C-alpha positions, -999 to 999 in steps of 0.1 A, spaced: -7 234 -462 -38 249 -450 -43 287 -455 -40 309 -423 -82 309 -424 -86 270 -427 -57 267 -397 -76 291 -374 -108 272 -381 -89 237 -372 -73 257 -342 -109 270 -333 -123 231 -337 -95 218 -319 -98 240 -291 -137 234 -286 -128 198 -288 -103 201 -263 -126 219 -239 -151 193 -243 -127 164 -238 -116 181 -206 -151 182 -193 -156 148 -204 -124 135 -188 -131 156 -156 -165 156 -147 -157 150 -112 -175 170 -84 -175 164 -45 -202 138 -36 -226 141 -8 -229 102 -3 -212 74 -16 -224 59 -49 -242 28 -52 -228 -2 -75 -240 -38 -67 -217 -64 -56 -226 -86 -86 -231 -64 -116 -241 -86 -146 -234 -60 -170 -198 -62 -162 -197 -95 -173 -187 -109 -208 -211 -137 -215 -194 -142 -250 -164 -159 -230 -162 -192 -215 -159 -193 -180 -143 -227 -181 -115 -212 -204 -112 -177 -189 -132 -168 -159 -118 -136 -152 -127 -125 -187 -160 -139 -186 -167 -121 -148 -147 -90 -159 -147 -85 -197 -176 -58 -200 -162 -40 -168 -131 -36 -185 -143 -24 -217 -170 -1 -201 -146 17 -177 -118 30 -193 -88 40 -174 -86 78 -164 -55 97 -177 -45 103 -139 -42 66 -129 -17 40 -135 -42 12 -129 -80 12 -128 -102 -16 -112 -134 -19 -91 -112 -14 -61 -96 18 -76 -131 36 -88 -145 26 -54 -117 43 -37 -118 71 -63 -157 76 -52 -146 76 -16 -123 104 -24 -151 127 -38 -172 118 -6 -142 132 14 -137 161 -11 -174 168 0 -165 165 35 -136 186 39 -148 215 13 -179 218 35 -155 219 65 -131 244 51 -160 268 38 -179 269 71 -179 299 89 -192 288 123 -203 254 139 -170 232 132 -156 218 164 -120 226 168 -106 191 149 -132 199 120 -116 234 119 -83 216 117 -96 194 91 -111 221 68 -78 245 75 -55 218 63 -73 211 31 -80 250 23 -43 256 28 -38 226 3 -61 239 -22 -47 276 -21 -28 270 -52 -21 307 -54 -3 310 -22 16 278 -28 29 290 -62 39 326 -47 60 306 -18 77 288 -50 106 270 -31 113 290 -2 92 264 22 123 242 18 148 269 23 156 265 60 162 224 55 185 234 23 202 260 47 210 234 73 224 210 48 248 238 30 261 246 68 272 210 72 307 214 78 317 176 87 306 144 88 307 146 126 275 167 122 257 143 100 240 126 129 221 157 143 213 169 109 197 134 98 178 133 131 159 164 119 153 154 83 143 119 93 111 136 111 104 164 88 110 153 50 76 140 40 76 108 29 118 103 26 142 90 48 179 98 34 203 70 41 186 47 65 150 47 85 146 48 123 114 41 139 94 22 161 78 -14 162 70 -44 183 98 -67 193 101 -97 174 110 -116 206 81 -100 229 54 -84 210 42 -68 243 70 -42 240 80 -15 216 115 -10 207 136 10 182 139 -4 146 168 7 125 161 -4 87 174 2 54 166 32 36 179 62 13 166 50 -22 147 71 -48 139 44 -71 111 18 -63 133 -11 -54 171 -21 -51 168 -43 -82 162 -11 -101 197 -1 -95 212 -33 -98 197 -53 -125 214 -49 -161 188 -56 -185 176 -28 -212 145 -15 -193 165 -10 -159 193 5 -177 169 30 -195 151 36 -164 183 46 -145 195 71 -173 161 86 -171 163 88 -134 195 107 -134 182 130 -162 152 139 -137 177 144 -108 196 168 -132 164 188 -138 154 187 -102 190 202 -91 186 229 -120 152 238 -102 174 245 -69 195 269 -90 227 249 -101 240 255 -135 237 224 -162 270 212 -156 269 211 -119 234 198 -118 247 167 -140 274 162 -118 253 164 -84 229 137 -102 258 114 -111 270 116 -71 232 108 -62 230 77 -85 266 66 -72 255 70 -35 222 54 -40 236 24 -61 259 18 -31 228 17 -4 210 -4 -30 241 -31 -32 237 -31 7 201 -37 10 179 -70 10 158 -81 -17 121 -79 -13 120 -117 -11 141 -119 17 126 -94 38 95 -116 36 114 -138 61 112 -123 98 140 -143 111 164 -127 86 153 -91 101 156 -100 139 189 -88 149 186 -72 182 214 -55 201 224 -29 226 236 4 219 272 -6 225 270 -34 196 253 -8 175 277 20 178 305 -8 173 288 -17 137 288 21 128 318 38 142 317 63 119 283 73 129 275 91 163 243 73 177 243 92 206 241 125 189 214 111 166 192 96 193 198 130 214 181 145 184 152 125 184 146 129 223 158 94 228 193 97 242 189 66 268 176 40 243 194 8 246 176 -19 227 175 -19 189 166 -43 162 186 -37 133 169 -53 105 199 -55 81 232 -55 99 250 -60 63 233 -29 50 249 -10 82 285 -21 79 281 -11 39 268 23 51 295 31 76 320 24 51 303 49 27 306 74 54 340 69 61 349 69 22 326 98 12 332 137 13 309 160 33 301 174 1 289 143 -16 266 138 15 254 172 11 248 167 -24 231 135 -17 206 155 15 200 181 -10 184 159 -37 163 142 -9 151 172 4 139 185 -31 125 149 -38 104 150 -6 95 187 -9 86 185 -46 48 175 -46 41 205 -21 58 235 -39 53 255 -69 42 242 -103 77 236 -118 86 212 -90 52 194 -88 54 190 -127 90 178 -126 82 152 -101 54 140 -118 71 135 -150 95 111 -138 74 93 -111 43 94 -125 47 92 -165 81 76 -168 81 50 -141 43 43 -138 30 54 -173 5 78 -161 -5 104 -189 -20 130 -164 -14 145 -131 -40 142 -107 -64 171 -101 -52 192 -70 -82 180 -52 -76 144 -51 -43 152 -41 -53 170 -12 -79 148 1 -49 120 -1 -28 142 20 -58 148 43 -65 112 48 -24 105 51 -19 131 80 -52 136 95 -66 101 89 -84 92 120 -101 129 120 -114 127 85 -124 90 92 -146 101 121 -166 125 95 -167 93 71 -177 68 96 -205 94 109 -219 96 70 -212 62 57 -208 36 83 -236 20 106 -239 -1 137 -255 -28 116 -234 -31 91 -206 -34 118 -226 -61 130 -232 -80 100 -194 -77 90 -189 -94 125 -211 -121 122 -194 -132 88 -162 -129 104 -171 -153 130 -185 -176 106 -155 -179 86 -134 -182 118 -156 -211 125 -150 -226 91 -108 -220 98 -113 -241 130 -129 -269 111 -104 -269 87 -76 -270 109 -92 -299 128 -97 -319 94 -64 -314 81 -46 -349 74 -12 -337 73 -8 -317 103 -1 -334 139 -22 -327 171 6 -308 185 5 -282 160 -31 -281 155 -36 -274 191 -14 -243 186 -28 -232 154 -62 -234 173 -48 -211 200 -35 -189 173 -71 -186 157 -89 -182 191 -64 -154 198 -71 -131 166 -88 -98 175 -115 -88 148 -111 -49 142 -141 -37 119 -147 -2 107 -126 21 127 -107 25 162 -126 23 194 -102 53 206 -96 79 182 -62 95 176 -53 126 193 -44 154 167 -38 184 194 -1 186 190 -5 189 151 -5 226 145 -23 234 110 -20 268 97 -47 281 68 -19 296 47 11 273 50 3 242 31 41 230 27 44 238 64 12 219 73 27 188 55 63 190 72 46 196 106 23 167 99 55 145 89 71 157 125 40 152 145 36 114 131 74 107 135 73 118 172 41 99 178 58 68 166 87 76 186 69 81 215 57 45 218 95 34 221 94 17 259 57 22 264 27 -5 270 18 -18 233 -16 0 224 -34 -29 208 -63 -10 200 -44 12 172 -50 8 134 -26 11 106 -52 22 83 -78 51 80 -112 42 83 -120 53 47 -93 32 31 -107 6 8 -84 -20 18 -80 -47 46 -51 -61 65 -37 -88 92 -13 -76 117 9 -107 126 24 -93 159 -8 -76 169 -24 -110 157 -55 -91 144 -76 -87 115 -86 -50 102 -117 -41 81 -117 -2 75 -153 12 70 -139 21 36 -138 -14 22 -172 -24 38 -192 -6 10 -210 -15 -21 -199 -29 -45 -174 -49 -22 -200 -55 6 -237 -48 -3 -266 -56 21 -290 -51 -7 -279 -84 -26 -282 -121 -18 -256 -140 4 -238 -157 -25 -219 -125 -39 -212 -108 -5 -197 -140 8 -178 -146 -23 -165 -111 -22 -160 -97 13 -164 -133 27 -133 -140 6 -115 -110 18 -121 -120 52 -109 -155 47 -78 -138 31 -69 -119 60 -75 -147 82 -52 -170 66 -25 -144 64 -19 -155 100 -11 -191 87 7 -180 53 46 -187 49 53 -155 69 25 -155 95 28 -190 106 63 -179 119 44 -157 148 25 -176 175 -8 -165 191 9 -139 213 28 -124 184 61 -133 190 85 -146 161 86 -184 175 86 -218 159 54 -236 169 55 -264 140 69 -295 143 98 -305 119 74 -329 100 43 -305 97 66 -275 87 78 -300 58 42 -305 50 33 -272 47 63 -261 26 55 -291 4 18 -275 -3 32 -239 -8 58 -251 -32 26 -265 -54 14 -226 -53 51 -214 -60 57 -236 -92 19 -224 -105 24 -190 -101 57 -186 -112 44 -199 -148 21 -169 -153 34 -142 -175 29 -107 -161 41 -84 -191 68 -91 -221 88 -119 -205 83 -111 -171 70 -138 -149 52 -136 -111 83 -138 -87 62 -164 -68 84 -165 -38 75 -127 -34 37 -132 -40 38 -167 -20 18 -153 12 -8 -133 -11 -14 -162 -33 -20 -185 -1 -42 -161 12 -60 -158 -19 -66 -196 -23 -73 -203 15 -97 -174 16 -119 -186 -9 -121 -222 4 -132 -205 40 -156 -181 23 -173 -212 6 -175 -231 36 -192 -203 55 -215 -194 28 -227 -230 27 -233 -230 65 -252 -197 64 -276 -209 35 -279 -247 48 -313 -244 57 -324 -218 30 -341 -223 -3 -315 -206 -31 -329 -195 -64 -313 -187 -99 -310 -150 -103 -299 -130 -137 -294 -163 -153 -269 -176 -128 -272 -206 -103 -264 -194 -64 -225 -215 -69 -220 -192 -102 -232 -161 -83 -209 -168 -54 -181 -172 -77 -187 -139 -99 -190 -122 -69 -156 -135 -58 -141 -122 -93 -156 -90 -97 -136 -71 -70 -107 -73 -91 -119 -62 -125 -93 -38 -141 -62 -32 -158 -28 -16 -156 -6 4 -175 24 -13 -190 50 4 -170 30 1 -139 29 -36 -145 68 -39 -147 70 -19 -114 41 -43 -100 61 -75 -110 93 -62 -91 78 -47 -59 43 -59 -52 36 -90 -32 2 -93 -51 -3 -116 -84 -21 -95 -109 -57 -94 -109 -64 -119 -133 -43 -143 -117 -57 -138 -85 -88 -150 -99 -80 -176 -124 -52 -187 -103 -76 -195 -74 -106 -211 -93 -84 -237 -112 -77 -253 -76 -112 -253 -66 -137 -285 -76 -165 -266 -65 -158 -241 -94 -154 -265 -119 -188 -281 -109 -207 -246 -106 -199 -241 -143 -197 -279 -156 -162 -275 -167 -145 -305 -183 -111 -320 -182 -87 -302 -205 -104 -268 -202 -81 -239 -192 -99 -236 -157 -96 -273 -149 -62 -282 -133 -49 -318 -131 -28 -311 -101 -46 -289 -77 -29 -270 -47 -44 -264 -15 -25 -255 17 -53 -246 40 
């Protein structure tokens, strides 16, 4: 055993090392501009790997080695790093707005005040758990289940990120996409998926035990003694398990026909006689609603049985938990730490809580996203970049039109409808044409939790106000700074935020090959979603309508089955394989998107002289550009959650799983039969 002096010296060295490690681990400062990384980074490649055996390792091996996952992340990739850089850029914007003494517009001041309140940790700590005291008081005052609908109407509007018992909102009518109607959906769970409650394997049994222990500790933070806290946690788990048993699987939820159950108020009330919808709807200020889509009728039938069976005390316990769960990230340190200990460390394997600035930037983007988006776009997105992206999108749509026309398995009748749908797609690039109005969102500079709750209520009421109104086809579902893209089958639009149209994903400084392989592949991916196993069920006007002949539908399903069979063999982690019915739409989009991007690139460069660069032919540069967007790694705990909940395949298989189906890839790298990246039976849907 070391002497006291030796122990002191060791302690001092450890302290110095810890301080140095802290600075090395968190060198982050606000950015005034987005950093530049090329869309094809040769230093990220592992040239010792054989691209014909493992193309993902060849394209990404050194990126993974040289970019260790930060301790505050559950997954880390080119996308993640780009999003993190974007956060630092937004941090700079928000900090300047918060510190400005004059010169801010009212909207800029609202942003600055929101960020300043969130960053005021001393004020948040002093407030403790008092921000949720009014909500807990309303729950405590509940005397009977007859009073539950009025209380739920309030909770569904104000609880950030939580919807006790069920969810309620607005969405386009499946039968008539020009109309917005009320949607009643399943909800009420704390774990990521219903199968976390229902599967009886060792991993999920352990997770359920850890979840109950977490809920117990949260009840203790609310003031319950240890015995009461444990009993209340068991009650919550029992109620949530009942809700999970009533819920549809994620695979079933991918079928819009199974979610299309339109009914009037009389039918809805008859389905749930123990819940007074008139009182609930009055609480939402929509007492006169008479059209609903109930996505899971069986869920509501079992929910009604639960309400008839359970005591008011049980429901109060359940609602106390969901209130604490919703508020926890926005309260003092004991709540924040306990929330992260389970949902960050235990559930996703993330060792370290994100610094406060990251959480505050994410909240500002979530609740004031289009206000922050205006600042982002004015600094980081040009008209020229928008025009370039639009041109590439139009080229890929032209490639899709040719692809449809050349299909030997589709009849002229279905082709005509497919072309009609393709022509009807609206391309949204960069940011909305009309910015969201935040005047009704009241922000106070010294009330962080209150701002979050008012932001939740603002968004809930904004959504509910759409019911019965003309559809706003200009609306976006992502903020302009988001590093992502999407296709909406009912809007029939593809959306590319400004955040995803930056290096290293789209790089105006580089040649066409990696840009078409990367951003072109993304555009093609979103376009193919209009025609994947889910998107193909909607017509050009966004209606849920079968526009396929039976023969053509059968031919599609046969080709899709090839993709299901291929991806279902891939192992995610341990003995867990990809749920290829869940990932089918994304896998079809990955494959078809690359075929379209290749066609568009070939058309773009048909009359150009292309030269090798960095030891790669133009064709090889196209494919390396395609692969490098997904370079990265995922923690084991996150991989298990991913396999259960994420409709995307793991990054490695989004690359290798596509490349094995492309003869152009095999030609580019001179791959031979028998090598891993050469598939005897290739899949192709589009």
